[in-house]
N, C-alpha and C positions, 0 to 999 in steps of 0.2 A: 501075647505079649512075649518079648524075648529079651533076655538080658546076657551080656557078655559075662563071663565070669571074672573074678577078682584075681586070677593067676597072671592076667596080662599086666598088672601093676606090680612094680618092684615094691618090696616091703618098706623101703626108706621113703618112699613117693607117697605111700598110700593114704596117709592122712590127709595130704594137700591135693589128693587127685579129684578131679571134677566127676560128678556122678551124672551122667546124661542119661534120658530115656528119649527114645526115637520111636515115631509111631507111623506104621506103614499100612496100606488097605491090603486085602487079601491077594492082590495082582503083585503085590511088591513094591508099589509106589509110595515114595517118601511122603508124609502128611505134614507132620509138625514134629518139634522136639522141645525138650525143657531140660533145664539144669537143676538137679535136686539139691537141696541144702543140707542133705544129711547122707552119711555113708549107708548104704543098704546092700546087704549080700542075697537076700531072697525077696521076691515081689509076689504079690497076689493081686487079681483085679477084680472088683465089684462092677461089673458092666451096668448093672441096673441103676446104682448111684453114681456112676463114673467115679469111683474112689480106687486108689491104687494104695496097698498096703505094703511098707517095706520093713524088713528086719535086719537090724544091725547085730549081727552074732558077737561081736566083741564085748557088748556091754548089755546084750540081750533086750534092747529098745525095740519099740515097734512105732513105726512113723506112719501117719495118714496123709495122703496127698490127693488133693480135690483137682480132677482132671476135667470137670466139666466144661471148662472154657477151651480146653485142647481138642476135647473129644466132640465131633459134630453129631454121630449118630447114636 
């Protein structure tokens, strides 16, 4: 998984900015995407359970995103 860093968003737009994830295969072909309902700065992926974890550094929250419907393999 790859994430763009938050430096691409101006500070005054940060809270209202969409946070999207895009999934690609190993050849770089786009597979699917989803819009997250929380701000996240760091991500980790559990491939066995198809769960992505995201951390919001501003309030130290950890969010869990079920990607089982997005990830086929």
